[in-house]
C-alpha positions as CSV (number, residue, x, y, z in Angstrom):
1,X,-81.0,-93.9,53.2
2,X,-77.2,-94.3,53.4
3,X,-75.5,-91.0,52.6
4,X,-72.5,-92.9,51.2
5,X,-74.5,-93.6,48.0
6,X,-75.4,-89.9,47.6
7,X,-72.5,-87.9,48.7
8,X,-69.4,-90.2,48.8
9,X,-68.7,-92.5,46.0
10,X,-65.7,-94.7,46.2
11,X,-63.9,-92.7,43.4
12,X,-65.2,-89.3,44.6
13,X,-62.7,-87.0,43.0
14,X,-60.3,-89.3,41.1
15,X,-62.0,-89.3,37.7
16,X,-63.0,-92.9,37.6
17,X,-66.7,-92.7,36.8
18,X,-68.1,-96.2,37.0
19,X,-68.8,-96.2,40.7
20,X,-70.0,-92.6,40.4
21,X,-72.5,-93.5,37.6
22,X,-73.8,-96.4,39.7
23,X,-74.1,-94.2,42.7
24,X,-76.0,-91.7,40.6
25,X,-78.4,-94.4,39.5
26,X,-78.9,-95.4,43.1
27,X,-79.9,-91.9,44.0
28,X,-82.5,-91.9,41.2
29,X,-84.0,-95.0,42.6
30,X,-84.0,-93.9,46.2
31,X,-85.4,-90.4,45.4
32,X,-88.6,-92.0,44.1
33,X,-91.2,-92.2,46.8
34,X,-92.6,-95.4,45.2
35,X,-93.3,-98.4,47.3
36,X,-93.8,-101.0,44.6
37,X,-92.1,-104.3,44.7
38,X,-90.2,-103.6,41.5
39,X,-88.5,-100.4,42.8
40,X,-87.8,-102.2,46.2
41,X,-86.1,-105.0,44.3
42,X,-84.0,-102.6,42.3
43,X,-82.9,-100.7,45.4
44,X,-81.8,-104.0,47.0
45,X,-80.0,-105.0,43.9
46,X,-78.0,-101.8,43.7
47,X,-77.3,-102.0,47.5
48,X,-75.6,-105.4,46.9
49,X,-73.7,-104.5,43.7
50,X,-72.7,-100.9,44.1
51,X,-69.2,-101.7,45.2
52,X,-68.9,-105.4,44.7
53,X,-68.9,-105.4,40.9
54,X,-69.5,-101.9,39.5
55,X,-67.2,-102.4,36.5
56,X,-69.4,-105.3,35.3
57,X,-72.6,-103.2,35.5
58,X,-70.9,-100.2,33.9
59,X,-69.8,-102.2,30.9
60,X,-73.4,-103.0,30.0
61,X,-76.1,-101.0,28.2
62,X,-78.2,-101.6,31.2
63,X,-76.6,-98.6,32.9
64,X,-78.1,-95.9,30.7
65,X,-81.4,-97.8,30.2
66,X,-82.0,-98.0,33.9
67,X,-80.9,-94.4,34.6
68,X,-83.2,-93.1,31.9
69,X,-86.1,-95.2,33.2
70,X,-85.6,-93.7,36.7
71,X,-85.4,-90.2,35.4
72,X,-88.5,-90.7,33.4
73,X,-90.3,-91.9,36.5
74,X,-89.0,-88.8,38.4
75,X,-90.1,-86.4,35.7
76,X,-93.9,-86.9,36.2
77,X,-93.6,-85.9,39.9
78,X,-92.3,-82.4,39.2
79,X,-94.6,-79.5,38.3
80,X,-93.4,-76.9,35.8
81,X,-93.1,-73.4,37.3
82,X,-95.0,-70.7,35.4
83,X,-97.1,-67.7,36.2
84,X,-100.1,-69.8,37.2
85,X,-98.2,-72.0,39.7
86,X,-99.0,-71.4,43.4
87,X,-96.5,-73.1,45.7
88,X,-98.1,-75.1,48.4
89,X,-97.2,-76.2,51.9
90,X,-95.1,-79.4,52.3
91,X,-92.2,-80.7,50.2
92,X,-92.9,-80.7,46.4
93,X,-90.8,-81.0,43.3
94,X,-90.9,-78.3,40.6
95,X,-89.2,-77.6,37.3
96,X,-87.9,-74.2,36.3
97,X,-86.5,-73.2,32.9
98,X,-83.2,-71.4,33.4
99,X,-80.3,-70.9,30.9
100,X,-82.4,-72.7,28.3
101,X,-82.5,-75.9,30.4
102,X,-85.2,-77.6,32.5
103,X,-83.9,-77.5,36.1
104,X,-85.6,-79.2,39.0
105,X,-85.8,-78.3,42.7
106,X,-87.6,-79.4,45.8
107,X,-89.4,-76.8,47.8
108,X,-90.4,-77.1,51.4
109,X,-92.9,-74.7,52.9
110,X,-94.2,-75.0,56.5
111,X,-97.9,-75.5,57.0
112,X,-98.0,-72.2,59.0
113,X,-97.1,-70.1,55.9
114,X,-100.0,-68.1,54.6
115,X,-98.2,-65.3,52.7
116,X,-99.0,-62.6,55.2
117,X,-95.9,-62.9,57.3
118,X,-92.5,-62.8,55.4
119,X,-90.5,-66.1,56.0
120,X,-86.7,-66.6,55.9
121,X,-85.4,-68.6,52.9
122,X,-82.5,-71.1,52.8
123,X,-81.1,-72.4,49.5
124,X,-79.8,-75.9,50.5
125,X,-77.2,-77.4,48.1
126,X,-76.5,-81.1,48.0
127,X,-73.0,-82.6,47.4
128,X,-71.5,-84.5,44.5
129,X,-73.7,-87.4,43.3
130,X,-76.5,-86.1,45.6
131,X,-79.9,-84.6,45.1
132,X,-82.2,-82.0,46.7
133,X,-84.3,-84.7,48.2
134,X,-81.3,-86.6,49.6
135,X,-79.9,-83.6,51.5
136,X,-83.4,-82.8,52.8
137,X,-83.5,-86.3,54.3
138,X,-80.1,-86.6,55.9
139,X,-79.8,-83.0,57.0
140,X,-83.3,-82.8,58.5
141,X,-83.4,-79.1,57.6
142,X,-87.2,-79.3,56.7
143,X,-88.0,-80.3,60.3
144,X,-86.0,-77.3,61.5
145,X,-87.8,-75.1,59.0
146,X,-91.2,-76.2,60.3
147,X,-90.3,-75.5,63.8
148,X,-88.9,-72.0,63.1
149,X,-91.1,-70.9,60.1
150,X,-88.6,-70.9,57.4
151,X,-88.8,-71.9,53.7
152,X,-86.2,-74.2,52.2
153,X,-85.4,-74.7,48.5
154,X,-83.3,-77.8,47.6
155,X,-82.2,-77.4,43.9
156,X,-80.8,-80.3,41.9
157,X,-77.4,-80.2,40.1
158,X,-76.9,-81.8,36.7
159,X,-74.5,-84.5,35.4
160,X,-73.7,-88.1,36.1
161,X,-72.6,-87.9,38.8
162,X,-74.4,-84.7,39.8
163,X,-72.1,-81.8,40.7
164,X,-72.3,-78.0,40.9
165,X,-70.5,-76.0,38.4
166,X,-68.7,-73.5,40.6
167,X,-66.2,-72.6,37.9
168,X,-63.3,-74.2,39.7
169,X,-64.2,-77.9,40.4
170,X,-66.2,-79.1,37.4
171,X,-65.9,-79.1,33.6
172,X,-66.5,-75.7,32.0
173,X,-69.0,-77.1,29.5
174,X,-71.5,-77.9,32.2
175,X,-74.7,-75.8,32.7
176,X,-74.5,-72.3,34.2
177,X,-75.5,-73.2,37.8
178,X,-74.9,-69.6,39.0
179,X,-77.6,-68.5,36.5
180,X,-79.9,-71.3,37.6
181,X,-79.7,-70.6,41.3
182,X,-80.1,-66.9,40.7
183,X,-83.1,-67.5,38.5
184,X,-84.6,-69.8,41.2
185,X,-84.0,-67.1,43.9
186,X,-85.8,-64.5,41.8
187,X,-88.7,-66.8,41.1
188,X,-89.1,-67.6,44.8
189,X,-88.9,-63.9,45.7
190,X,-91.6,-63.2,43.1
191,X,-94.0,-65.9,44.2
192,X,-93.5,-66.0,48.0
193,X,-93.5,-63.6,50.9
194,X,-89.8,-63.6,51.9
195,X,-87.9,-61.7,54.5
196,X,-85.3,-59.9,52.4
197,X,-82.9,-59.6,55.3
198,X,-83.0,-63.3,56.0
199,X,-82.0,-65.1,52.8
200,X,-79.3,-67.7,53.3
201,X,-77.4,-70.4,51.4
202,X,-75.9,-73.6,52.8
203,X,-74.3,-76.7,51.3
204,X,-72.4,-79.9,51.7
205,X,-69.2,-80.8,49.8
206,X,-69.7,-79.7,46.2
207,X,-72.7,-77.9,47.5
208,X,-70.6,-76.1,50.1
209,X,-68.3,-74.9,47.3
210,X,-71.3,-73.6,45.5
211,X,-72.6,-72.0,48.6
212,X,-69.4,-70.0,48.9
213,X,-69.6,-69.1,45.2
214,X,-73.2,-67.8,45.5
215,X,-72.5,-66.0,48.8
216,X,-69.6,-64.2,47.3
217,X,-71.2,-63.4,43.9
218,X,-74.5,-62.3,45.5
219,X,-73.3,-60.8,48.8
220,X,-75.8,-58.0,48.5
221,X,-78.6,-60.7,48.8
222,X,-77.3,-63.4,51.1
223,X,-77.0,-62.6,54.8
224,X,-75.1,-65.7,55.8
225,X,-73.5,-68.9,54.4
226,X,-73.4,-72.4,55.9
227,X,-70.6,-74.7,54.6
228,X,-69.9,-78.3,55.5
229,X,-66.7,-79.8,54.0
230,X,-66.2,-77.0,51.5
231,X,-63.5,-74.9,49.8
232,X,-63.3,-71.5,48.1
233,X,-61.2,-72.6,45.1
234,X,-58.4,-74.6,43.7
235,X,-54.7,-74.4,42.8
236,X,-53.9,-75.3,39.3
237,X,-50.8,-77.5,38.5
238,X,-48.9,-74.4,37.5
239,X,-49.7,-72.7,40.8
240,X,-52.4,-70.4,39.5
241,X,-55.3,-70.0,41.9
242,X,-58.9,-70.0,40.7
243,X,-61.3,-69.0,43.5
244,X,-64.7,-67.4,44.2
245,X,-65.1,-63.7,43.3
246,X,-64.6,-60.9,45.7
247,X,-67.7,-60.2,47.7
248,X,-68.9,-56.6,47.5
249,X,-70.7,-56.8,50.9
250,X,-69.9,-58.6,54.2
251,X,-71.5,-62.0,54.7
252,X,-71.5,-64.0,57.9
253,X,-70.1,-67.6,57.6
254,X,-70.4,-70.8,59.6
255,X,-68.2,-73.7,58.5
256,X,-67.7,-77.3,59.5
257,X,-64.8,-79.5,58.5
258,X,-63.3,-82.8,59.7
259,X,-59.6,-83.2,60.0
260,X,-59.9,-86.8,58.7
261,X,-61.8,-85.7,55.6
262,X,-60.1,-87.6,52.7
263,X,-62.2,-86.2,49.9
264,X,-61.8,-82.6,50.6
265,X,-58.9,-82.4,53.1
266,X,-58.7,-79.9,55.9
267,X,-55.3,-78.5,55.1
268,X,-52.5,-78.8,52.5
269,X,-50.7,-81.6,54.1
270,X,-53.1,-84.1,52.4
271,X,-54.5,-82.6,49.2
272,X,-57.5,-83.9,47.3
273,X,-56.9,-84.1,43.6
274,X,-59.5,-82.5,41.3
275,X,-59.4,-82.7,37.6
276,X,-57.3,-79.6,37.2
277,X,-55.4,-79.2,40.4
278,X,-56.0,-79.1,44.2
279,X,-58.6,-77.7,46.5
280,X,-57.7,-74.8,48.7
281,X,-57.6,-75.7,52.4
282,X,-60.0,-74.6,55.1
283,X,-57.6,-71.8,56.3
284,X,-57.9,-70.1,53.0
285,X,-61.7,-70.0,53.2
286,X,-61.6,-68.6,56.7
287,X,-58.9,-66.0,55.8
288,X,-61.0,-64.8,52.8
289,X,-64.1,-64.2,54.8
290,X,-62.3,-62.8,57.8
291,X,-60.6,-60.3,55.6
292,X,-63.7,-59.4,53.6
293,X,-65.9,-59.0,56.6
294,X,-63.3,-57.1,58.6
295,X,-63.4,-59.5,61.5
296,X,-60.9,-59.8,64.3
297,X,-57.9,-61.9,63.3
298,X,-57.6,-63.6,66.7
299,X,-60.6,-65.9,67.3
300,X,-62.4,-66.8,70.5
301,X,-61.6,-70.5,70.9
302,X,-63.9,-73.0,72.6
303,X,-63.1,-76.8,73.0
304,X,-65.7,-79.4,73.8
305,X,-65.3,-81.5,76.9
306,X,-64.2,-84.5,74.7
307,X,-61.6,-82.3,73.1
308,X,-63.0,-83.4,69.7
309,X,-64.8,-80.2,68.7
310,X,-63.0,-76.9,68.4
311,X,-65.1,-73.8,67.8
312,X,-63.3,-70.6,66.6
313,X,-65.4,-67.4,66.4
314,X,-64.0,-64.4,64.5
315,X,-66.3,-61.5,65.6
316,X,-66.4,-57.8,65.2
317,X,-67.1,-57.8,61.4
318,X,-68.8,-55.1,59.4
319,X,-72.5,-54.9,59.8
320,X,-72.5,-57.4,62.6
321,X,-70.9,-60.2,60.6
322,X,-69.0,-63.1,62.1
323,X,-67.0,-66.1,60.8
324,X,-67.3,-69.3,62.8
325,X,-65.3,-72.5,62.2
326,X,-66.1,-75.9,63.8
327,X,-63.1,-78.2,63.5
328,X,-64.0,-81.8,64.1
329,X,-60.8,-83.7,65.1
330,X,-62.1,-87.1,64.1
331,X,-64.5,-85.8,61.5
332,X,-64.7,-87.3,58.0
333,X,-66.6,-86.1,54.9
334,X,-70.0,-86.7,56.5
335,X,-72.6,-84.1,57.6
336,X,-72.2,-83.7,61.4
337,X,-75.3,-85.1,63.1
338,X,-76.4,-87.3,60.2
339,X,-77.5,-90.6,61.7
340,X,-77.6,-92.6,58.5
341,X,-75.1,-95.4,57.9
342,X,-72.1,-95.2,55.5
343,X,-70.4,-98.4,54.6
344,X,-66.9,-97.1,54.0
345,X,-66.9,-93.6,55.4
346,X,-67.8,-94.5,59.0
347,X,-70.3,-92.7,61.1
348,X,-70.8,-89.0,61.1
349,X,-69.8,-87.1,64.2
350,X,-72.8,-87.2,66.6
351,X,-71.5,-84.6,69.1
352,X,-73.0,-81.7,67.2
353,X,-75.7,-81.2,64.7
354,X,-74.6,-79.0,61.7
355,X,-78.2,-78.5,60.8
356,X,-79.2,-77.1,64.2
357,X,-76.1,-74.9,64.5
358,X,-76.5,-73.6,61.0
359,X,-80.0,-72.5,61.7
360,X,-79.1,-70.9,65.0
361,X,-76.3,-69.0,63.3
362,X,-78.6,-67.9,60.5
363,X,-81.3,-66.8,62.9
364,X,-78.8,-64.5,64.7
365,X,-77.2,-63.1,61.6
366,X,-79.8,-61.3,59.4
367,X,-78.6,-58.8,56.8
368,X,-78.0,-55.4,58.3
369,X,-78.4,-52.2,56.3
């Protein structure tokens, strides 16, 4: 499936919702693993109309009717989590009650899991307008998990379009996503045999913002963070900065960001407008974690043979932590290594695989006592 419909709507951050609503509907349709002619037809219809005449569709009552129909179809696929539920191998959808809401998540467990050997856990957070199933597909993290015996949870954000409530990039009336993700983590720790030193969080775009938020807020739990196209906060119009909380323990970080990212720009020279200000640049995120972890301020720099990929490693942090930044000179907002097609965003960088590099980084950075 094209990531452009799931992570990159034409009006990504500018507040015009019509294309975003249509993209959200498109995700609902594509997330269904239903091969019927009716759903195939609807998918093709949305493909044709998503950017050619979104305003026409958004002005009709068909918008909400179709969205509710899709959500209703999705609902029967998810099993409610209670004391009797036993998670099974494969990728299955579940519903967890958290903060007085029904919240959904996709859980992938390798076939080799039998409960006797503790497995690592990754919380994988999708981007704005995305879903847990969409990031599972375009990141390929479940295939990595099968190969290396790791469990992956793909929670779903709420809203139309879907977006994580980090506290600095969404409306304050949205659900408490911090409470939801913490409740999910506790539920997985209760029901599964997990390696407590190897619990990680990763995300893309809005999900990367949330990964930073969870890593900082629960630094005693998460060993490392993986962030693709993320930020640690925003600057309000009056200059006041709202950012993630201070981490109480060091946490290793691996980040990826394209210099041509127009939705969440690399630096302050080209700022992305959010509803209440501007996102903080990549340098601010790196400085935060370098300072908090006590890493060396001068990085080891490596440049790919093409000159397109620059890797900066800040080592020597407390408890073995490191901060690594991959700068992609021609990179856009896409997930590096994603092979799907995006109509207006161009192709993702194919020189590196963010998924593979995130896993290798996680594997080498367990939580140290």
